[in-house]
TIMI-13374 format. One record per atom (N, C-alpha, C): residue in one letter; x, y, z. Coordinates in steps of 0.2 Angstrom, whole numbers, padded with zeros to 4 digits, always signed. Layout:
AXYZ;...
END
This chain:
X+0004-0006+0000;X+0000+0000+0000;X+0004+0006+0000;X+0003+0011-0004;X+0007+0017-0005;X+0003+0023-0002;X+0007+0027+0003;X+0003+0032+0006;X+0007+0039+0004;X+0004+0044+0005;X+0008+0051+0004;X+0007+0055+0011;X+0013+0056+0013;X+0013+0060+0020;X+0017+0066+0018;X+0014+0072+0019;X+0017+0079+0019;X+0021+0079+0012;X+0018+0077+0007;X+0020+0077+0000;X+0026+0072-0002;X+0027+0067+0003;X+0032+0062+0002;X+0028+0055+0001;X+0030+0051-0004;X+0027+0045-0005;X+0031+0039-0002;X+0028+0035+0002;X+0031+0030+0006;X+0027+0023+0005;X+0030+0018+0005;X+0026+0011+0004;X+0025+0009+0011;X+0022+0002+0011;X+0020-0001+0018;X+0026-0001+0023;X+0032-0002+0020;X+0037-0003+0024;X+0041+0003+0027;X+0038+0009+0025;X+0041+0015+0026;X+0046+0018+0022;X+0047+0014+0016;X+0053+0016+0012;X+0050+0022+0007;X+0055+0026+0006;X+0053+0032+0002;X+0053+0030-0005;X+0048+0032-0009;X+0047+0031-0016;X+0047+0037-0020;X+0052+0037-0025;X+0053+0043-0029;X+0053+0041-0036;X+0050+0045-0040;X+0050+0043-0047;X+0056+0046-0051;X+0058+0042-0056;X+0065+0044-0059;X+0065+0051-0062;X+0059+0053-0065;X+0059+0060-0068;X+0060+0065-0062;X+0058+0064-0056;X+0059+0069-0051;X+0066+0069-0049;X+0069+0064-0049;X+0077+0064-0047;X+0080+0068-0052;X+0079+0067-0059;X+0082+0071-0064;X+0081+0078-0063;X+0075+0080-0062;X+0073+0087-0062;X+0076+0091-0056;X+0077+0087-0050;X+0079+0091-0044;X+0087+0091-0044;X+0090+0087-0048;X+0098+0087-0047;X+0101+0091-0053;X+0097+0094-0057;X+0100+0099-0062;X+0102+0105-0059;X+0108+0107-0060;X+0111+0113-0057;X+0111+0119-0062;X+0110+0125-0059;X+0110+0131-0063;X+0117+0132-0065;X+0117+0137-0070;X+0124+0139-0073;X+0129+0141-0068;X+0126+0145-0063;X+0130+0148-0058;X+0133+0143-0053;X+0129+0138-0052;X+0131+0132-0047;X+0136+0128-0051;X+0135+0127-0057;X+0140+0123-0061;X+0147+0127-0061;X+0147+0134-0062;X+0153+0138-0062;X+0156+0138-0055;X+0153+0138-0050;X+0156+0137-0043;X+0159+0130-0042;X+0155+0125-0045;X+0158+0118-0044;X+0165+0118-0048;X+0165+0120-0054;X+0171+0120-0058;X+0176+0124-0055;X+0175+0130-0052;X+0180+0134-0049;X+0183+0130-0043;X+0179+0126-0039;X+0181+0122-0034;X+0186+0117-0036;X+0184+0113-0042;X+0188+0108-0044;X+0194+0111-0047;X+0194+0116-0050;X+0201+0120-0052;X+0205+0121-0046;X+0202+0124-0041;X+0206+0126-0035;X+0209+0119-0032;X+0205+0114-0032;X+0208+0108-0029;X+0214+0105-0033;X+0213+0105-0040;X+0218+0103-0044;X+0225+0107-0043;X+0224+0114-0042;X+0229+0118-0041;X+0233+0117-0035;X+0229+0115-0029;X+0232+0114-0023;X+0236+0107-0024;X+0233+0102-0027;X+0237+0096-0028;X+0243+0097-0032;X+0243+0101-0037;X+0249+0102-0041;X+0255+0106-0036;X+0252+0111-0032;X+0256+0114-0028;X+0260+0110-0023;X+0256+0105-0020;X+0259+0100-0015;X+0264+0096-0018;X+0264+0095-0025;X+0269+0091-0028;X+0276+0095-0028;X+0275+0102-0029;X+0281+0106-0030;X+0284+0108-0023;X+0280+0109-0018;X+0282+0112-0012;X+0283+0106-0007;X+0289+0104-0007;X+0291+0098-0002;X+0294+0101+0004;X+0294+0096+0009;X+0297+0099+0016;X+0304+0101+0015;X+0308+0098+0011;X+0315+0100+0010;X+0315+0108+0007;X+0311+0109+0002;X+0310+0116+0000;X+0308+0121+0005;X+0304+0119+0009;X+0302+0123+0015;X+0307+0125+0020;X+0311+0119+0021;X+0317+0120+0026;X+0322+0124+0023;X+0323+0123+0016;X+0328+0127+0013;X+0326+0135+0013;X+0320+0136+0012;X+0318+0143+0012;X+0318+0146+0019;X+0317+0142+0024;X+0318+0145+0031;X+0325+0146+0032;X+0329+0142+0030;X+0337+0143+0031;X+0339+0149+0028;X+0337+0150+0021;X+0339+0156+0018;X+0336+0162+0021;X+0330+0162+0023;X+0327+0168+0027;X+0331+0170+0033;X+0333+0164+0037;X+0337+0165+0043;X+0344+0168+0042;X+0347+0166+0036;X+0354+0169+0034;X+0353+0176+0032;X+0348+0178+0029;X+0346+0185+0027;X+0345+0189+0033;X+0342+0187+0037;X+0341+0191+0043;X+0347+0192+0047;X+0351+0186+0048;X+0358+0187+0051;X+0362+0192+0047;X+0362+0192+0041;X+0366+0196+0037;X+0364+0204+0038;X+0358+0205+0039;X+0355+0212+0040;X+0358+0214+0047;X+0357+0209+0052;X+0359+0211+0059;X+0367+0212+0059;X+0371+0208+0055;X+0378+0209+0055;X+0380+0216+0052;X+0376+0217+0047;X+0378+0224+0043;X+0376+0230+0048;X+0371+0229+0052;X+0369+0235+0057;X+0375+0235+0062;X+0377+0229+0065;X+0381+0228+0070;X+0388+0230+0069;X+0391+0228+0063;X+0398+0229+0061;X+0399+0234+0056;X+0395+0235+0051;X+0397+0239+0045;X+0394+0246+0046;X+0388+0247+0048;X+0385+0254+0048;X+0388+0258+0053;X+0391+0264+0052;X+0394+0268+0057;X+0389+0270+0062;X+0391+0269+0069;X+0387+0271+0074;X+0391+0271+0080;X+0389+0275+0085;X+0392+0276+0092;X+0387+0273+0097;X+0390+0269+0101;X+0386+0266+0107;X+0391+0265+0112;X+0391+0269+0117;X+0396+0268+0123;X+0392+0268+0129;X+0394+0263+0133;X+0391+0261+0140;X+0396+0261+0145;X+0394+0264+0151;X+0398+0264+0157;X+0394+0259+0162;X+0397+0254+0163;X+0394+0249+0168;X+0398+0250+0175;X+0394+0252+0180;X+0396+0253+0187;X+0393+0248+0192;X+0397+0245+0196;X+0395+0241+0201;X+0397+0244+0208;X+0392+0244+0212;X+0393+0247+0219;X+0391+0241+0224;X+0396+0240+0229;X+0395+0235+0234;X+0397+0237+0241;X+0394+0235+0246;X+0396+0237+0253;X+0399+0231+0255;X+0406+0232+0257;X+0410+0226+0260;X+0413+0229+0267;X+0419+0229+0267;X+0422+0233+0273;X+0423+0240+0271;X+0418+0243+0269;X+0418+0250+0267;X+0413+0250+0261;X+0415+0254+0256;X+0411+0254+0250;X+0416+0253+0244;X+0414+0248+0239;X+0418+0246+0234;X+0414+0248+0227;X+0418+0252+0223;X+0415+0255+0217;X+0419+0252+0211;X+0417+0249+0206;X+0420+0247+0200;X+0417+0249+0194;X+0420+0251+0189;X+0417+0253+0183;X+0421+0250+0177;X+0417+0250+0171;X+0420+0247+0165;X+0417+0251+0159;X+0421+0253+0154;X+0418+0257+0149;X+0418+0252+0143;X+0412+0251+0140;X+0411+0247+0134;X+0409+0251+0128;X+0413+0250+0123;X+0412+0253+0116;X+0408+0248+0112;X+0402+0248+0112;X+0398+0243+0108;X+0396+0246+0101;X+0399+0251+0099;X+0398+0254+0093;X+0402+0251+0088;X+0401+0253+0081;X+0405+0250+0076;X+0411+0253+0074;X+0412+0259+0077;X+0418+0263+0076;X+0422+0264+0082;X+0429+0266+0081;X+0433+0267+0087;X+0432+0274+0090;X+0432+0275+0097;X+0432+0281+0100;X+0439+0283+0102;X+0440+0289+0103;X+0447+0292+0105;X+0446+0297+0110;X+0452+0298+0113;X+0453+0303+0118;X+0448+0302+0124;X+0448+0296+0127;X+0443+0294+0132;X+0445+0296+0139;X+0441+0300+0142;X+0442+0302+0149;X+0436+0300+0153;X+0437+0296+0159;X+0432+0295+0163;X+0434+0297+0170;X+0430+0300+0174;X+0431+0301+0181;X+0425+0299+0185;X+0426+0295+0190;X+0420+0292+0194;X+0422+0295+0201;X+0417+0298+0204;X+0417+0301+0211;X+0412+0298+0216;X+0415+0297+0222;X+0410+0294+0227;X+0409+0300+0232;X+0403+0303+0232;X+0402+0309+0236;X+0396+0308+0241;X+0396+0312+0246;X+0391+0312+0251;X+0385+0315+0248;X+0379+0315+0251;X+0373+0318+0248;X+0374+0326+0248;X+0378+0328+0252;X+0379+0336+0252;X+0384+0338+0246;X+0387+0333+0243;X+0391+0335+0237;X+0399+0335+0239;X+0400+0333+0245;X+0408+0332+0247;X+0410+0326+0243;X+0416+0327+0240;X+0419+0322+0236;X+0423+0318+0241;X+0422+0311+0242;X+0425+0307+0247;X+0431+0303+0244;X+0430+0301+0237;X+0435+0298+0234;X+0434+0298+0226;X+0439+0298+0222;X+0438+0298+0215;X+0443+0293+0212;X+0441+0291+0206;X+0445+0287+0202;X+0444+0289+0195;X+0449+0287+0190;X+0448+0289+0183;X+0454+0287+0179;X+0453+0287+0173;X+0458+0285+0168;X+0457+0289+0162;X+0463+0290+0158;X+0463+0293+0151;X+0466+0288+0147;X+0462+0287+0141;X+0464+0281+0136;X+0464+0285+0129;X+0469+0283+0125;X+0470+0286+0119;X+0464+0284+0114;X+0462+0278+0115;X+0457+0275+0110;X+0454+0268+0113;X+0448+0267+0111;X+0445+0261+0113;X+0442+0258+0106;X+0444+0253+0104;X+0442+0250+0097;X+0434+0248+0098;X+0431+0247+0092;X+0424+0245+0091;X+0423+0238+0095;X+0418+0237+0098;X+0416+0231+0101;X+0421+0228+0106;X+0424+0233+0110;X+0428+0231+0116;X+0427+0235+0122;X+0430+0234+0127;X+0429+0237+0134;X+0436+0238+0137;X+0435+0243+0142;X+0441+0244+0146;X+0439+0244+0154;X+0443+0240+0158;X+0442+0240+0165;X+0449+0239+0168;X+0449+0238+0174;X+0456+0237+0178;X+0456+0240+0184;X+0462+0240+0187;X+0463+0243+0194;X+0462+0250+0195;X+0463+0254+0189;X+0462+0261+0189;X+0454+0263+0189;X+0450+0258+0188;X+0443+0259+0188;X+0440+0255+0194;X+0444+0254+0199;X+0441+0251+0205;X+0443+0256+0211;X+0439+0257+0216;X+0441+0260+0222;X+0437+0258+0228;X+0440+0257+0234;X+0438+0255+0240;X+0438+0261+0245;X+0432+0263+0247;X+0431+0269+0251;X+0430+0266+0258;X+0435+0267+0263;X+0434+0265+0269;X+0434+0270+0274;X+0431+0269+0280;X+0430+0274+0285;X+0423+0278+0285;X+0419+0276+0280;X+0412+0279+0280;X+0407+0274+0281;X+0402+0276+0285;X+0397+0271+0287;X+0393+0268+0281;X+0391+0262+0282;X+0387+0259+0276;X+0379+0261+0278;X+0378+0264+0283;X+0371+0266+0285;X+0368+0272+0281;X+0373+0276+0278;X+0371+0282+0275;X+0370+0281+0268;X+0367+0286+0264;X+0367+0286+0257;X+0372+0290+0254;X+0374+0288+0248;X+0380+0292+0245;X+0378+0293+0237;X+0382+0297+0234;X+0381+0298+0227;X+0387+0296+0223;X+0386+0292+0218;X+0391+0290+0213;X+0390+0295+0207;X+0395+0299+0205;X+0395+0303+0199;X+0400+0301+0194;X+0397+0300+0188;X+0401+0297+0182;X+0402+0303+0177;X+0408+0305+0175;X+0409+0310+0170;X+0413+0307+0165;X+0410+0306+0159;X+0414+0302+0153;X+0414+0307+0147;X+0420+0308+0144;X+0421+0312+0138;X+0425+0308+0133;X+0423+0308+0127;X+0427+0305+0122;X+0425+0308+0115;X+0429+0307+0110;X+0428+0309+0103;X+0426+0304+0099;X+0420+0305+0096;X+0417+0299+0092;X+0420+0299+0085;X+0418+0294+0081;X+0421+0293+0074;X+0421+0299+0069;X+0416+0304+0071;X+0415+0310+0066;X+0420+0315+0069;X+0423+0314+0075;X+0427+0320+0077;X+0424+0324+0082;X+0417+0323+0084;X+0413+0327+0089;X+0415+0324+0096;X+0415+0329+0100;X+0416+0328+0107;X+0410+0326+0111;X+0409+0320+0114;X+0403+0318+0117;X+0405+0318+0125;X+0400+0320+0128;X+0400+0321+0136;X+0394+0317+0139;X+0396+0313+0144;X+0390+0310+0148;X+0392+0311+0155;X+0387+0314+0158;X+0387+0315+0166;X+0381+0312+0169;X+0382+0307+0173;X+0376+0304+0177;X+0378+0303+0184;X+0373+0303+0188;X+0374+0302+0195;X+0369+0297+0197;X+0371+0293+0202;X+0367+0288+0205;X+0367+0288+0213;X+0361+0288+0216;X+0361+0288+0224;X+0362+0281+0226;X+0366+0279+0230;X+0367+0272+0232;X+0367+0272+0240;X+0367+0266+0243;X+0367+0265+0250;X+0360+0261+0252;X+0355+0261+0249;X+0349+0258+0251;X+0350+0250+0250;X+0354+0248+0246;X+0356+0241+0245;X+0363+0240+0245;X+0365+0233+0247;X+0372+0232+0248;X+0375+0230+0241;X+0371+0230+0236;X+0374+0228+0230;X+0370+0231+0224;X+0373+0236+0220;X+0369+0239+0215;X+0373+0239+0208;X+0370+0239+0203;X+0373+0239+0196;X+0370+0244+0192;X+0374+0248+0188;X+0371+0254+0184;X+0374+0253+0177;X+0370+0253+0172;X+0372+0253+0165;X+0370+0260+0162;X+0375+0264+0161;X+0373+0271+0158;X+0375+0271+0151;X+0371+0273+0146;X+0372+0273+0139;X+0372+0280+0136;X+0377+0281+0132;X+0377+0287+0128;X+0375+0287+0121;
END
């Protein structure tokens, strides 16, 4: 026995019955749908062809080349392009008194000349308690200067007070211009402090 429920024809066993002509009529696609289907097939074919050409080895090689290119750009900036970058690193420690150590870093890509540095250990009132300093003809690129002349031990002053470290650096850059850096740091709150002053 055949019944129609909500426009659908079913037999006694509940199976859907459809006429062959109905199937042909409902599966016909419009021209726009066919164009979309063809574009999808073309895109899938393009991706398959691309997968054949792009192998894991090629991806790794491209990544390596990109990494080398970025390294070359960094090396050019670091070593070739003329630039000044001078830093004074100062370390303050409380031991059997006050210990101050300094180091001059020329991290630029050109030599600096006529380098003078003076580091003063002062009270908060400005009284100079101890000084250290050096004069150097030149510091080559990517190098630093340190040593006994840039270390001082100040004994006889309490570690319970605060003090000032004054750093006065003068040098001539690669263009022949005089550069001056004058910085101060208040110390004494901590038993160990480090300062990196960049010009």
